[in-house]
MINURO-842167 format. One record per residue (C-alpha): residue number from 1; residue in one letter; x, y, z. Coordinates in Angstrom, 1 decimal. Example, Ala and Ser with C-alpha at 12.3 -4.5 7.8 and 13.67 -1.06 7.14 Angstrom:
residues 2
1; A; 12.3; -4.5; 7.8
2; S; 13.7; -1.1; 7.1
This chain:
residues 622
1; X; 216.4; 180.0; 238.8
2; X; 219.4; 181.5; 240.5
3; X; 219.0; 180.6; 243.9
4; X; 221.4; 183.3; 244.9
5; X; 219.8; 186.1; 243.6
6; X; 218.6; 187.9; 246.7
7; X; 217.0; 191.5; 247.7
8; X; 220.0; 192.3; 249.8
9; X; 222.0; 191.8; 246.4
10; X; 220.3; 193.4; 243.5
11; X; 222.3; 196.5; 242.0
12; X; 226.0; 196.0; 242.2
13; X; 228.1; 193.8; 243.7
14; X; 229.3; 196.4; 246.7
15; X; 225.8; 197.0; 247.9
16; X; 225.0; 199.6; 246.4
17; X; 221.1; 200.1; 244.9
18; X; 220.4; 201.2; 242.0
19; X; 217.6; 204.1; 241.0
20; X; 214.2; 202.4; 241.7
21; X; 211.5; 204.6; 241.1
22; X; 209.5; 201.9; 242.6
23; X; 211.2; 202.3; 245.9
24; X; 208.6; 204.5; 247.1
25; X; 206.0; 202.4; 246.7
26; X; 207.7; 199.5; 248.3
27; X; 208.3; 201.4; 251.5
28; X; 204.3; 202.6; 251.6
29; X; 204.1; 198.7; 251.8
30; X; 206.2; 198.2; 254.8
31; X; 204.0; 196.8; 257.2
32; X; 203.0; 194.5; 254.6
33; X; 206.2; 192.9; 254.4
34; X; 205.6; 192.3; 258.3
35; X; 202.5; 190.8; 258.2
36; X; 203.6; 188.7; 254.6
37; X; 206.2; 187.3; 256.9
38; X; 204.2; 186.4; 259.8
39; X; 200.7; 185.9; 259.0
40; X; 200.9; 182.0; 258.0
41; X; 202.3; 181.8; 261.3
42; X; 199.9; 183.5; 262.9
43; X; 196.6; 181.8; 261.4
44; X; 197.3; 178.8; 263.8
45; X; 196.9; 181.4; 266.6
46; X; 193.3; 183.0; 265.6
47; X; 191.7; 182.1; 268.9
48; X; 194.6; 184.4; 270.3
49; X; 194.2; 187.0; 267.8
50; X; 190.1; 187.1; 267.9
51; X; 190.6; 187.5; 271.7
52; X; 193.2; 189.8; 271.4
53; X; 191.1; 192.0; 269.1
54; X; 188.0; 192.2; 271.2
55; X; 190.5; 193.4; 273.9
56; X; 191.6; 196.1; 271.9
57; X; 188.5; 197.0; 271.2
58; X; 187.6; 197.2; 274.8
59; X; 190.8; 199.6; 275.2
60; X; 189.6; 201.7; 272.5
61; X; 186.4; 202.2; 273.9
62; X; 187.4; 202.8; 277.7
63; X; 189.7; 205.4; 275.8
64; X; 186.7; 207.0; 274.2
65; X; 184.2; 207.1; 276.9
66; X; 187.3; 208.1; 279.8
67; X; 186.2; 212.0; 279.3
68; X; 182.6; 212.0; 279.7
69; X; 182.5; 212.0; 283.4
70; X; 184.5; 214.7; 284.1
71; X; 182.2; 216.8; 281.6
72; X; 178.8; 216.0; 284.0
73; X; 181.2; 216.4; 287.0
74; X; 181.8; 220.1; 285.8
75; X; 178.3; 220.9; 283.7
76; X; 176.1; 218.9; 286.4
77; X; 177.5; 219.1; 289.4
78; X; 180.1; 222.0; 289.6
79; X; 177.5; 224.2; 287.6
80; X; 173.9; 224.6; 287.4
81; X; 171.4; 226.5; 285.5
82; X; 169.8; 229.7; 286.6
83; X; 166.9; 230.6; 285.8
84; X; 167.9; 232.4; 282.3
85; X; 169.5; 229.2; 281.4
86; X; 173.0; 230.2; 281.9
87; X; 175.6; 228.2; 283.9
88; X; 176.9; 229.6; 287.4
89; X; 179.1; 227.9; 290.1
90; X; 177.3; 226.1; 292.6
91; X; 178.1; 227.1; 296.2
92; X; 177.0; 224.5; 298.3
93; X; 176.7; 220.6; 296.8
94; X; 172.8; 219.2; 297.9
95; X; 172.3; 215.4; 298.2
96; X; 171.7; 215.6; 294.6
97; X; 174.8; 217.1; 293.5
98; X; 176.7; 214.3; 296.0
99; X; 175.2; 211.8; 294.6
100; X; 175.7; 212.5; 291.0
101; X; 179.4; 213.1; 291.7
102; X; 179.6; 209.9; 293.4
103; X; 178.1; 208.0; 290.9
104; X; 180.4; 209.5; 288.3
105; X; 183.5; 209.0; 290.1
106; X; 182.2; 205.1; 290.5
107; X; 181.9; 205.3; 286.7
108; X; 185.2; 206.9; 286.3
109; X; 187.1; 204.5; 288.2
110; X; 184.9; 201.6; 286.5
111; X; 186.2; 203.1; 283.3
112; X; 189.5; 202.6; 284.5
113; X; 189.6; 199.2; 285.6
114; X; 187.9; 197.9; 282.7
115; X; 190.7; 199.4; 280.3
116; X; 193.4; 197.8; 282.5
117; X; 191.6; 194.7; 282.5
118; X; 191.8; 195.0; 278.7
119; X; 195.1; 196.3; 278.2
120; X; 196.2; 192.9; 280.5
121; X; 194.5; 190.6; 277.9
122; X; 195.5; 192.3; 275.0
123; X; 198.9; 192.3; 276.2
124; X; 198.6; 188.4; 276.9
125; X; 197.0; 187.0; 274.3
126; X; 199.4; 189.3; 271.6
127; X; 202.3; 188.0; 273.5
128; X; 201.3; 184.5; 273.0
129; X; 200.4; 184.5; 269.6
130; X; 203.0; 186.7; 268.4
131; X; 205.9; 184.3; 270.5
132; X; 204.1; 181.5; 269.0
133; X; 204.0; 182.6; 265.4
134; X; 208.1; 183.9; 265.7
135; X; 208.9; 180.6; 266.8
136; X; 207.7; 178.6; 264.2
137; X; 209.0; 181.6; 261.9
138; X; 212.8; 180.9; 263.2
139; X; 212.1; 176.9; 262.8
140; X; 210.3; 177.2; 259.3
141; X; 213.2; 179.1; 258.3
142; X; 216.0; 176.9; 259.3
143; X; 214.5; 174.0; 258.0
144; X; 214.2; 175.7; 254.7
145; X; 217.9; 176.9; 254.5
146; X; 218.7; 172.9; 255.3
147; X; 216.4; 172.2; 252.3
148; X; 218.2; 174.5; 250.1
149; X; 220.3; 173.0; 247.4
150; X; 224.4; 172.6; 247.6
151; X; 224.6; 175.4; 244.7
152; X; 222.8; 177.7; 247.2
153; X; 224.7; 177.1; 250.5
154; X; 228.0; 176.4; 248.5
155; X; 227.6; 180.1; 245.7
156; X; 230.4; 183.0; 246.0
157; X; 227.6; 184.9; 247.5
158; X; 226.3; 182.6; 250.2
159; X; 227.5; 183.9; 253.7
160; X; 227.5; 181.9; 257.0
161; X; 227.1; 184.7; 258.6
162; X; 224.4; 186.2; 257.4
163; X; 222.6; 183.2; 257.2
164; X; 222.7; 183.1; 261.3
165; X; 222.0; 186.9; 261.0
166; X; 218.5; 186.4; 259.8
167; X; 217.8; 183.5; 261.7
168; X; 218.5; 185.5; 264.9
169; X; 218.6; 189.1; 264.3
170; X; 216.2; 189.7; 261.7
171; X; 213.8; 187.2; 263.3
172; X; 214.6; 189.1; 266.8
173; X; 213.5; 192.2; 265.0
174; X; 209.8; 190.8; 263.9
175; X; 209.8; 189.4; 267.7
176; X; 210.2; 192.9; 269.4
177; X; 207.4; 194.3; 266.9
178; X; 205.2; 191.3; 266.9
179; X; 204.9; 191.2; 270.5
180; X; 204.7; 194.5; 271.4
181; X; 204.6; 196.6; 268.7
182; X; 201.4; 195.3; 267.3
183; X; 199.1; 195.5; 269.7
184; X; 200.3; 199.1; 270.6
185; X; 200.2; 200.0; 266.5
186; X; 196.4; 198.7; 266.1
187; X; 195.1; 200.1; 269.4
188; X; 196.8; 203.9; 269.3
189; X; 195.7; 204.3; 265.4
190; X; 191.9; 203.1; 266.3
191; X; 192.2; 205.4; 269.3
192; X; 193.2; 208.1; 267.2
193; X; 190.7; 207.3; 264.4
194; X; 187.4; 207.3; 267.3
195; X; 188.9; 210.6; 268.9
196; X; 188.9; 212.6; 266.2
197; X; 185.4; 211.2; 264.9
198; X; 184.0; 212.1; 268.1
199; X; 185.7; 215.6; 268.6
200; X; 184.0; 216.4; 264.8
201; X; 180.7; 215.2; 266.3
202; X; 181.4; 217.3; 269.3
203; X; 182.2; 220.5; 267.5
204; X; 183.8; 220.5; 263.9
205; X; 185.0; 223.7; 264.2
206; X; 187.4; 223.0; 267.3
207; X; 188.0; 219.6; 265.3
208; X; 188.9; 221.6; 262.2
209; X; 191.6; 223.2; 264.5
210; X; 193.0; 220.0; 265.2
211; X; 192.8; 218.7; 261.5
212; X; 194.6; 221.7; 260.8
213; X; 197.3; 220.9; 262.9
214; X; 197.6; 217.2; 262.3
215; X; 197.9; 216.8; 258.4
216; X; 201.0; 218.6; 258.3
217; X; 202.4; 216.8; 261.2
218; X; 201.2; 213.2; 259.6
219; X; 203.1; 214.4; 256.0
220; X; 206.3; 215.0; 258.2
221; X; 205.9; 211.8; 259.8
222; X; 205.6; 209.8; 256.7
223; X; 209.0; 211.3; 255.1
224; X; 211.1; 211.3; 258.3
225; X; 210.0; 207.2; 258.4
226; X; 210.4; 206.6; 254.9
227; X; 213.7; 207.5; 255.4
228; X; 214.5; 206.2; 258.6
229; X; 213.4; 202.9; 256.8
230; X; 215.8; 203.0; 253.9
231; X; 218.9; 203.8; 257.0
232; X; 217.5; 200.7; 258.2
233; X; 217.2; 198.3; 255.4
234; X; 221.2; 199.3; 254.9
235; X; 222.0; 198.6; 258.5
236; X; 220.2; 195.1; 258.4
237; X; 222.5; 194.5; 255.5
238; X; 225.4; 195.5; 257.3
239; X; 225.1; 193.6; 260.4
240; X; 224.8; 190.6; 258.2
241; X; 228.0; 191.7; 256.7
242; X; 229.7; 191.7; 260.1
243; X; 228.7; 188.7; 261.1
244; X; 229.8; 186.9; 258.1
245; X; 233.3; 188.6; 258.9
246; X; 232.8; 187.8; 262.7
247; X; 232.2; 184.0; 261.8
248; X; 234.8; 183.7; 258.9
249; X; 237.2; 184.9; 261.7
250; X; 236.4; 182.9; 264.7
251; X; 235.9; 179.6; 262.4
252; X; 239.2; 180.0; 260.8
253; X; 241.1; 181.6; 264.2
254; X; 244.1; 179.2; 264.0
255; X; 244.9; 180.5; 260.8
256; X; 244.7; 183.9; 261.5
257; X; 246.9; 183.3; 264.9
258; X; 249.4; 181.5; 263.0
259; X; 250.1; 184.2; 260.3
260; X; 249.6; 186.9; 262.7
261; X; 246.5; 188.7; 261.0
262; X; 244.4; 189.2; 264.4
263; X; 245.0; 193.0; 263.8
264; X; 243.8; 192.8; 260.5
265; X; 240.7; 190.8; 261.1
266; X; 239.8; 193.6; 264.0
267; X; 240.4; 196.2; 261.2
268; X; 238.1; 194.2; 258.7
269; X; 235.6; 193.9; 261.4
270; X; 235.7; 197.5; 262.9
271; X; 235.2; 198.5; 259.1
272; X; 231.6; 196.4; 258.5
273; X; 230.8; 197.5; 262.0
274; X; 231.1; 201.4; 261.5
275; X; 229.0; 201.3; 258.1
276; X; 226.0; 199.8; 260.4
277; X; 226.7; 201.8; 263.2
278; X; 226.8; 205.0; 260.5
279; X; 223.4; 203.6; 258.9
280; X; 221.9; 202.7; 262.6
281; X; 222.7; 206.6; 264.2
282; X; 221.1; 208.1; 261.1
283; X; 218.0; 206.0; 261.9
284; X; 218.2; 206.7; 265.2
285; X; 218.8; 210.4; 264.5
286; X; 215.5; 210.6; 262.4
287; X; 213.7; 208.8; 265.0
288; X; 215.1; 211.4; 267.8
289; X; 214.0; 214.2; 265.8
290; X; 210.6; 212.9; 264.8
291; X; 209.0; 212.7; 268.6
292; X; 210.2; 216.1; 269.5
293; X; 208.6; 217.4; 266.1
294; X; 205.1; 215.4; 267.0
295; X; 205.2; 216.5; 270.4
296; X; 205.7; 220.8; 269.6
297; X; 202.7; 220.2; 266.8
298; X; 200.4; 218.7; 269.3
299; X; 201.6; 221.0; 271.9
300; X; 200.5; 224.1; 269.5
301; X; 197.4; 222.4; 268.5
302; X; 196.5; 222.2; 272.2
303; X; 197.2; 225.4; 273.2
304; X; 195.1; 227.0; 269.8
305; X; 192.3; 224.5; 270.5
306; X; 192.2; 225.9; 274.4
307; X; 192.4; 229.6; 272.8
308; X; 189.7; 229.0; 270.7
309; X; 187.6; 226.9; 272.9
310; X; 187.1; 229.5; 275.5
311; X; 185.9; 231.9; 273.5
312; X; 183.3; 229.6; 272.2
313; X; 182.6; 228.9; 276.2
314; X; 182.2; 232.8; 276.8
315; X; 180.2; 233.0; 273.8
316; X; 178.0; 230.1; 275.2
317; X; 178.3; 228.0; 272.4
318; X; 179.4; 224.7; 274.0
319; X; 180.0; 224.6; 278.0
320; X; 183.2; 224.3; 280.0
321; X; 182.3; 220.3; 280.1
322; X; 182.2; 219.7; 276.5
323; X; 185.2; 222.0; 276.4
324; X; 187.0; 220.1; 278.9
325; X; 186.2; 216.7; 277.0
326; X; 187.7; 218.0; 273.7
327; X; 190.7; 218.5; 275.3
328; X; 190.6; 215.3; 276.9
329; X; 190.0; 213.7; 273.5
330; X; 192.7; 216.0; 272.1
331; X; 195.3; 214.7; 274.7
332; X; 194.0; 210.8; 273.4
333; X; 195.2; 211.7; 270.3
334; X; 198.6; 213.2; 271.6
335; X; 199.5; 210.1; 273.4
336; X; 199.0; 207.7; 270.6
337; X; 200.4; 210.1; 268.0
338; X; 203.7; 210.2; 270.3
339; X; 203.9; 206.4; 270.0
340; X; 203.5; 206.0; 266.4
341; X; 206.0; 208.0; 266.2
342; X; 208.3; 205.8; 268.1
343; X; 206.7; 202.9; 267.1
344; X; 207.8; 204.0; 263.6
345; X; 211.5; 202.6; 264.6
346; X; 210.5; 199.2; 265.3
347; X; 208.2; 199.2; 262.4
348; X; 211.1; 200.3; 260.2
349; X; 213.1; 198.1; 261.5
350; X; 211.0; 194.7; 261.4
351; X; 210.2; 195.3; 257.7
352; X; 213.8; 195.2; 256.8
353; X; 214.2; 192.3; 258.6
354; X; 210.9; 190.8; 257.0
355; X; 212.4; 191.6; 253.6
356; X; 215.1; 189.6; 253.9
357; X; 213.1; 186.8; 255.5
358; X; 210.8; 186.7; 253.0
359; X; 213.3; 187.0; 250.0
360; X; 215.3; 184.0; 251.8
361; X; 212.2; 181.9; 251.9
362; X; 211.6; 182.6; 248.0
363; X; 214.7; 180.9; 247.1
364; X; 213.8; 177.7; 246.4
365; X; 215.9; 174.2; 245.5
366; X; 217.6; 173.7; 242.3
367; X; 217.2; 169.8; 243.2
368; X; 213.8; 169.4; 243.5
369; X; 212.1; 166.4; 244.0
370; X; 209.6; 165.1; 241.0
371; X; 206.0; 164.5; 243.0
372; X; 205.7; 161.4; 241.6
373; X; 209.0; 160.1; 243.1
374; X; 209.2; 156.5; 244.5
375; X; 211.0; 155.5; 247.1
376; X; 213.9; 153.8; 246.9
377; X; 213.5; 150.6; 249.4
378; X; 216.4; 148.8; 248.7
379; X; 219.1; 148.2; 246.2
380; X; 221.5; 146.0; 245.2
381; X; 224.3; 148.8; 244.8
382; X; 224.2; 148.6; 240.9
383; X; 225.4; 152.4; 239.9
384; X; 226.0; 154.1; 236.3
385; X; 227.3; 157.6; 235.5
386; X; 225.5; 157.4; 231.9
387; X; 227.6; 160.4; 229.7
388; X; 226.9; 163.1; 232.5
389; X; 228.0; 166.4; 232.2
390; X; 228.4; 169.3; 234.9
391; X; 228.7; 172.6; 235.3
392; X; 228.5; 175.8; 238.3
393; X; 226.3; 178.4; 237.2
394; X; 228.6; 180.9; 235.2
395; X; 231.5; 178.6; 235.5
396; X; 233.1; 176.2; 232.8
397; X; 232.7; 173.1; 232.4
398; X; 233.3; 170.5; 235.1
399; X; 232.1; 166.8; 234.2
400; X; 232.2; 166.4; 230.2
401; X; 230.1; 163.4; 228.9
402; X; 231.5; 160.8; 231.9
403; X; 230.6; 157.2; 231.9
404; X; 231.4; 154.7; 234.8
405; X; 229.7; 151.7; 236.2
406; X; 229.9; 150.3; 239.6
407; X; 228.7; 146.8; 240.0
408; X; 227.2; 145.4; 243.0
409; X; 229.6; 145.0; 245.7
410; X; 232.6; 146.5; 243.7
411; X; 235.1; 149.1; 245.3
412; X; 235.8; 152.1; 242.2
413; X; 238.3; 154.0; 243.0
414; X; 238.6; 157.8; 241.8
415; X; 242.0; 159.0; 240.9
416; X; 243.1; 162.4; 239.7
417; X; 244.8; 165.9; 239.9
418; X; 242.8; 168.5; 242.2
419; X; 239.8; 169.8; 240.1
420; X; 239.8; 167.0; 237.8
421; X; 235.8; 166.2; 238.9
422; X; 236.3; 163.3; 241.4
423; X; 234.2; 164.8; 243.9
424; X; 232.0; 166.4; 241.9
425; X; 230.8; 163.4; 240.0
426; X; 230.3; 161.3; 243.5
427; X; 228.1; 164.3; 244.5
428; X; 225.7; 163.5; 241.9
429; X; 224.9; 160.1; 243.1
430; X; 223.0; 161.6; 246.3
431; X; 221.7; 164.7; 244.5
432; X; 223.7; 167.5; 246.1
433; X; 223.7; 168.4; 242.1
434; X; 222.0; 167.2; 239.3
435; X; 224.0; 167.1; 236.1
436; X; 223.5; 169.4; 233.5
437; X; 223.4; 166.0; 231.0
438; X; 223.2; 162.9; 231.0
439; X; 222.3; 160.5; 233.5
440; X; 223.1; 158.8; 237.4
441; X; 221.4; 155.5; 237.3
442; X; 220.8; 152.9; 240.5
443; X; 219.7; 150.0; 239.7
444; X; 218.9; 151.1; 236.2
445; X; 216.4; 153.8; 237.2
446; X; 217.4; 158.0; 237.2
447; X; 218.2; 159.1; 240.8
448; X; 215.9; 161.7; 239.7
449; X; 212.9; 159.0; 240.0
450; X; 213.4; 158.2; 243.6
451; X; 212.5; 160.5; 246.5
452; X; 215.5; 162.3; 248.2
453; X; 215.2; 160.9; 251.6
454; X; 215.4; 157.2; 250.4
455; X; 218.2; 157.9; 248.0
456; X; 220.1; 159.7; 250.5
457; X; 219.7; 157.1; 253.3
458; X; 220.8; 154.3; 250.4
459; X; 224.3; 156.4; 250.8
460; X; 226.8; 156.8; 253.1
461; X; 229.2; 159.5; 252.9
462; X; 232.4; 160.1; 254.6
463; X; 233.8; 163.6; 253.8
464; X; 237.5; 164.9; 253.2
465; X; 237.4; 166.7; 256.7
466; X; 234.8; 165.0; 258.6
467; X; 232.5; 167.2; 260.1
468; X; 232.0; 166.5; 264.1
469; X; 229.3; 168.1; 266.3
470; X; 229.9; 169.4; 269.8
471; X; 228.8; 166.1; 271.3
472; X; 229.6; 162.7; 272.6
473; X; 231.5; 160.1; 270.3
474; X; 228.8; 157.7; 270.6
475; X; 226.7; 160.7; 269.2
476; X; 228.7; 162.1; 266.7
477; X; 228.9; 158.3; 265.2
478; X; 225.1; 157.6; 265.4
479; X; 223.9; 160.7; 263.8
480; X; 223.0; 158.9; 260.6
481; X; 221.4; 156.1; 262.3
482; X; 219.9; 157.3; 265.8
483; X; 218.2; 153.7; 266.7
484; X; 222.0; 151.7; 266.8
485; X; 222.4; 150.1; 269.8
486; X; 225.9; 150.6; 272.2
487; X; 227.3; 147.3; 270.8
488; X; 226.5; 148.4; 267.1
489; X; 228.2; 151.8; 267.8
490; X; 231.0; 150.2; 269.6
491; X; 231.7; 147.7; 266.3
492; X; 232.0; 150.3; 264.0
493; X; 234.0; 152.3; 266.4
494; X; 236.6; 149.2; 266.4
495; X; 236.3; 148.7; 262.5
496; X; 237.3; 152.7; 262.3
497; X; 239.8; 153.0; 265.3
498; X; 237.6; 154.8; 267.3
499; X; 238.2; 152.5; 270.2
500; X; 241.6; 153.5; 270.4
501; X; 240.4; 157.6; 270.6
502; X; 237.8; 156.6; 273.4
503; X; 240.6; 154.6; 275.3
504; X; 242.6; 157.9; 276.0
505; X; 239.5; 160.0; 276.8
506; X; 238.0; 160.3; 280.3
507; X; 234.3; 159.3; 279.9
508; X; 235.0; 156.7; 276.9
509; X; 232.6; 157.3; 274.2
510; X; 230.1; 159.5; 276.4
511; X; 233.3; 162.3; 276.2
512; X; 231.8; 165.2; 274.7
513; X; 234.2; 166.7; 271.8
514; X; 234.6; 170.3; 271.1
515; X; 233.1; 172.1; 268.3
516; X; 233.9; 171.2; 264.9
517; X; 236.1; 168.5; 266.7
518; X; 238.7; 170.9; 267.9
519; X; 239.5; 168.7; 270.8
520; X; 240.4; 165.8; 268.2
521; X; 243.2; 165.5; 265.4
522; X; 242.7; 165.2; 262.1
523; X; 243.0; 161.6; 261.5
524; X; 240.8; 161.2; 264.8
525; X; 238.0; 163.1; 263.3
526; X; 238.2; 160.9; 259.9
527; X; 238.0; 157.6; 262.1
528; X; 235.2; 159.2; 263.5
529; X; 233.3; 160.1; 260.3
530; X; 234.5; 156.6; 259.0
531; X; 232.7; 154.7; 261.9
532; X; 229.2; 157.2; 261.6
533; X; 229.3; 156.2; 257.8
534; X; 229.8; 152.7; 258.6
535; X; 226.8; 152.4; 261.3
536; X; 224.3; 153.6; 258.7
537; X; 225.0; 150.6; 257.4
538; X; 224.1; 151.7; 253.3
539; X; 224.6; 149.6; 250.8
540; X; 226.5; 152.6; 249.0
541; X; 229.3; 154.0; 250.0
542; X; 231.1; 157.1; 249.1
543; X; 234.8; 157.7; 250.8
544; X; 236.4; 161.0; 249.8
545; X; 239.8; 160.9; 251.1
546; X; 239.1; 158.8; 253.8
547; X; 242.9; 158.4; 255.1
548; X; 244.3; 161.7; 254.1
549; X; 244.9; 162.8; 257.8
550; X; 246.0; 159.6; 259.2
551; X; 249.5; 158.1; 260.0
552; X; 250.4; 154.9; 258.5
553; X; 249.4; 152.8; 261.2
554; X; 246.1; 154.7; 261.5
555; X; 245.7; 153.9; 257.9
556; X; 246.4; 150.4; 258.0
557; X; 244.1; 150.0; 260.8
558; X; 240.9; 151.6; 259.2
559; X; 241.9; 150.3; 256.0
560; X; 241.5; 146.9; 257.1
561; X; 238.5; 147.7; 259.0
562; X; 236.9; 149.0; 255.8
563; X; 238.1; 145.7; 253.6
564; X; 235.8; 143.7; 256.0
565; X; 232.9; 146.1; 256.5
566; X; 232.2; 147.2; 252.7
567; X; 232.1; 143.3; 251.7
568; X; 229.0; 143.6; 249.5
569; X; 228.8; 146.9; 249.6
570; X; 229.2; 149.1; 246.5
571; X; 232.0; 151.7; 246.9
572; X; 233.5; 155.0; 245.4
573; X; 237.1; 155.9; 247.3
574; X; 238.5; 159.3; 246.4
575; X; 242.2; 159.3; 247.0
576; X; 245.4; 161.4; 246.0
577; X; 247.3; 158.6; 248.3
578; X; 247.6; 156.1; 245.8
579; X; 248.2; 153.4; 248.8
580; X; 244.6; 153.8; 249.6
581; X; 243.4; 152.7; 246.7
582; X; 246.0; 149.5; 246.2
583; X; 243.1; 146.8; 247.1
584; X; 240.2; 148.7; 244.9
585; X; 238.4; 146.2; 242.2
586; X; 238.6; 148.9; 239.6
587; X; 240.7; 152.4; 239.4
588; X; 238.8; 155.2; 236.9
589; X; 241.2; 158.0; 236.4
590; X; 239.7; 161.7; 235.8
591; X; 241.6; 164.7; 233.9
592; X; 239.5; 167.7; 232.8
593; X; 236.5; 166.2; 233.7
594; X; 236.8; 162.7; 231.8
595; X; 237.4; 159.5; 232.3
596; X; 241.1; 159.0; 230.5
597; X; 241.8; 155.2; 232.6
598; X; 239.8; 152.8; 233.7
599; X; 240.7; 149.1; 234.7
600; X; 242.1; 147.2; 237.8
601; X; 245.4; 148.9; 240.0
602; X; 247.5; 146.0; 238.7
603; X; 246.6; 146.5; 235.3
604; X; 247.3; 150.0; 234.9
605; X; 250.5; 149.5; 236.7
606; X; 251.5; 147.4; 233.8
607; X; 250.1; 149.3; 231.3
608; X; 252.8; 151.3; 228.8
609; X; 252.4; 155.2; 229.0
610; X; 249.6; 154.8; 232.3
611; X; 248.7; 158.1; 234.0
612; X; 247.7; 156.1; 237.2
613; X; 251.3; 154.2; 236.9
614; X; 253.4; 157.6; 236.7
615; X; 251.1; 158.8; 239.3
616; X; 252.1; 155.9; 241.5
617; X; 256.1; 156.5; 240.7
618; X; 255.9; 160.0; 241.8
619; X; 254.3; 158.8; 245.1
620; X; 256.9; 156.0; 245.4
621; X; 260.0; 158.5; 244.6
622; X; 258.4; 161.0; 247.2
């Protein structure tokens, strides 16, 4: 399964969507996307959801009851029946009328108070449930992204900025809807349906007039919201691309400034931002049109009901109070209709975000842990690559039938030109990738039979460009072994040359370094990375160009420390600088994804026609 087949990238690579006959059907399922994204996280908040649902019912009930006190005030207090049974306006209020007026006024006040209480409970419970659900969603998404395999993160279509946009902007869109929109949406729909039901119960003729105007309004709103959601999906996709451009430019700011490309990067960001702006403006224009159209239609409906209702009052088909109740219910349908029109923008934005998030959750790691995988509790460090071949999807072979064995405590150096497959080969050991064919064995067992956590705990890794977090030197060193003591941290630091770095910093090992180690030199970052790997104390160590950024003095100091601390451990060292591997037990030379030479460094140097010897002579001349 290709981990990078995403909803945003279906169609051609420029992001243009191919005609899709099911597109309208998906648009009609917009809210289902939002519910699917949030429901697994809302289930643990059941008690708050139940409380919110009960409060919503109370809100709808008070909304339905609110016009009735006015009806009885008009029909029973302001008017009275004469001998002929007709309603006539009172000239004087008697004691019964006054008492009834007071009672009805108190009832109206009580309805308002209960409505406010129900609204508060609804808002409070909904906020708690929604915010906790979205918090859990963000954590789950981040954890899922970290579990996805390297084939996802290193794919050409994966953009860190877009992933950050999903973690921030897309999750925020769901939070905005969940915290405010859900309650408003459900309450307004229930109020609208309840009010229409009561209106038909009161007078079906007047209700038919309302329905005559409501149907085209709903059709218009549905058509507009579909177009709005298409625009919002485009806007969200473009916002992800904008984030990618910004993140890429800021991460490479030294390169941008050194080549004087600030204006170019600004224009590139502006071009992507313009596309996002155009899509957002289109959605906003549709939203701004929808509200006034709903207001005009509901206004015309109110006038029509008032005129027809007045005729019915004159004809004594209904009482003035009944007309007022009906108009009250009509107003109670107008407010929800306008609110629903406003919510369509938030719903469309959230649905676009939910689609992107669900698509991310649908990605599965290409490196999967077998259900019956066992713990790798201890290992002697015996490693064997057995007829291993590997190629990336849609790419040429990187490794071809590579067989290589490292015995416990042996240091094996991997040498070869760039692209020969050295880094790919050692990446198979902690299962960043799985071989296309063949097997990688530790102590005679395929690494795929071990749990990923226990396997990777047995391997220490120093990357060619050691990644440094914005934290103290000590925190960076202890990253792979949080329980290590201060003495152990400093011992690893001395062995890797970090003590000299700490000595010149104001707070020593407690000094906080800048993001990505910007306040350290390349060699200093490598020293920290080596100390981190050494402190982990794993039986297998992978060093990918460990001294590539160091001066000769630092290199000698670090190599001396490595010789002491790698004793008894199996190690793989990848290096272009052959001086780094002169003390290795064995050298394997890779060329075109195959091992073409293997043996002790001294023996290879003396072998006639040796590729390793040629590389050594070239570097000596240099």
